C-alpha positions in Angstrom: -11.3 -4.6 -5.3 -11.9 -4.9 -1.5 -12.3 -8.4 -0.1 -15.0 -9.2 2.4 -14.5 -11.1 5.7 -17.2 -11.9 8.3 -16.0 -12.8 11.7 -18.6 -14.5 14.0 -18.5 -15.6 17.5 -20.4 -18.9 18.2 -23.9 -18.9 19.8 -24.3 -19.1 23.5 -22.8 -22.3 25.0 -23.4 -24.1 28.2 -20.7 -24.8 30.8 -18.6 -28.0 30.7 -15.3 -29.6 30.4 -13.4 -30.1 28.3 -13.8 -26.7 26.8 -13.7 -28.0 23.2 -16.8 -30.2 23.8 -19.1 -27.5 25.2 -22.5 -27.5 23.4 -24.8 -24.7 22.3 -27.6 -23.9 24.6 -31.2 -23.6 23.3 -30.7 -19.8 23.3 -27.4 -20.3 21.4 -29.1 -22.3 18.7 -31.8 -19.6 18.4 -29.1 -16.9 18.1 -27.3 -18.8 15.4 -30.6 -19.4 13.4 -31.5 -15.8 13.7 -28.2 -14.7 12.2 -28.4 -17.5 9.6 -31.8 -16.3 8.4 -30.4 -12.7 8.1 -27.3 -13.8 6.2 -29.4 -16.1 3.9 -31.4 -13.0 2.8 -28.3 -11.2 1.5 -27.2 -11.4 -2.1 -23.7 -10.1 -1.5 -22.5 -13.3 0.1 -22.8 -15.5 -2.9 -20.0 -18.1 -3.0 -19.2 -17.6 0.7 -16.5 -19.8 2.1 -17.4 -20.8 5.6 -14.7 -21.9 8.1 -15.1 -23.0 11.7 -13.1 -23.7 14.8 -13.0 -27.4 15.5 -14.7 -26.7 18.9 -18.2 -28.2 19.1 -20.1 -24.9 19.8 -18.4 -23.2 16.9 -18.8 -26.1 14.5 -22.5 -26.4 15.4 -23.0 -22.6 14.9 -21.3 -22.9 11.5 -23.5 -25.9 10.5 -26.6 -23.8 11.2 -25.1 -20.9 9.1 -24.0 -23.3 6.3 -27.5 -24.9 6.1 -29.1 -21.5 5.6 -26.6 -20.4 3.0 -26.1 -23.7 1.2 -22.5 -23.8 2.1 -20.5 -26.6 3.7 -18.5 -25.6 6.7 -14.7 -26.4 6.7 -12.7 -26.8 9.9 -9.9 -24.4 10.4 -7.7 -25.5 13.4 -6.0 -22.2 13.9 -9.2 -20.3 15.1 -9.7 -21.7 18.6 -10.1 -19.3 21.5 -6.5 -18.7 22.4 -4.9 -18.9 18.9 -2.7 -16.1 17.6 -4.6 -13.4 15.6 -1.3 -12.7 13.6 -1.3 -16.4 12.4 -4.9 -16.0 11.3 -4.1 -12.8 9.5 -1.2 -14.6 7.8 -3.5 -17.4 6.8 -5.9 -14.8 5.3 -3.2 -13.4 3.1 -2.7 -16.8 1.6 -6.3 -17.2 0.5 -7.4 -16.6 -3.1 -9.3 -13.4 -3.8 -12.8 -12.9 -5.1 -14.8 -14.9 -2.6 -16.1 -13.7 0.7 -14.9 -15.6 3.8 -16.7 -16.2 7.1 -14.9 -17.4 10.2 -16.9 -18.8 13.1 -14.8 -18.8 16.2 -14.5 -17.7 19.9 -13.6 -14.8 22.2 -10.9 -13.7 22.7 -9.7 -14.6 19.2 -12.6 -12.9 17.3 -12.0 -9.6 19.2 -8.2 -9.7 18.9 -8.4 -10.6 15.2 -10.8 -7.7 14.4 -8.6 -5.4 16.5 -5.5 -6.4 14.6 -7.0 -6.1 11.1 -8.9 -2.8 11.7 -6.8 -1.0 14.4 -3.5 -2.6 13.9 -3.4 -3.9 17.5 -5.0 -7.1 18.9 -5.7 -5.3 22.2 -8.1 -2.9 20.4 -10.6 -5.4 19.3 -14.4 -5.4 19.7 -16.2 -7.2 22.5 -18.4 -9.8 20.8 -21.6 -10.9 22.4 -22.5 -14.5 21.4 -23.4 -14.9 17.7 -22.3 -11.4 16.8 -20.8 -10.8 13.4 -18.2 -8.2 12.4 -18.0 -7.5 8.7 -14.7 -6.3 7.4 -13.4 -5.1 4.0 -9.8 -4.8 3.0 -7.6 -4.8 -0.1 -5.1 -6.7 1.9 -5.5 -8.6 5.2 -2.7 -6.8 7.0 -2.6 -5.1 10.4 -4.6 -1.9 10.4 -5.6 -2.3 6.7 -9.3 -3.4 7.1 -12.4 -1.3 7.6 -15.3 -2.3 9.8 -18.3 -2.2 7.6 -21.0 -3.5 10.0 -21.3 -5.1 13.5 -24.4 -7.1 14.0 -25.7 -9.0 17.1 -28.7 -11.3 17.2 -30.6 -8.7 19.2 -30.2 -6.3 16.3 -32.2 -8.6 14.1 -35.9 -9.2 13.9 -36.7 -12.3 15.9 -38.3 -14.3 13.1 -36.7 -17.6 14.3 -37.5 -19.2 17.7 
């Protein structure tokens, strides 16, 4: 049975230093809420395990998603912007089966990770606009073994949340 992985980039963030402390903008919060409302309407995500980068903009995005889904977000320190997609893929291999996973992280990691899992090469990843979600399926989370099921951006969704 194929496992499901959702990879999301955080909502739009404002400038600032240090990078880990950057906050979501008003637009970024709206983007995250729009995606959260869409995800909350889906029955195929029951029991979702939600994991976030420790960076503020990602953890805030994950909190918005978690509130809509009734899921507590966990922090996963290995999914910050410049972390190694191979290490994340190795981590995925260690996770128990049967439960969808969602990672809320950053570019360039989200692009490199999807490229590694789908195309077998981190340099072949998708360009993620803010709050975009790539949905992957795989029997095993190894390089080139996943299939891109759907790629959704906030602008693809009906703007029911402001």
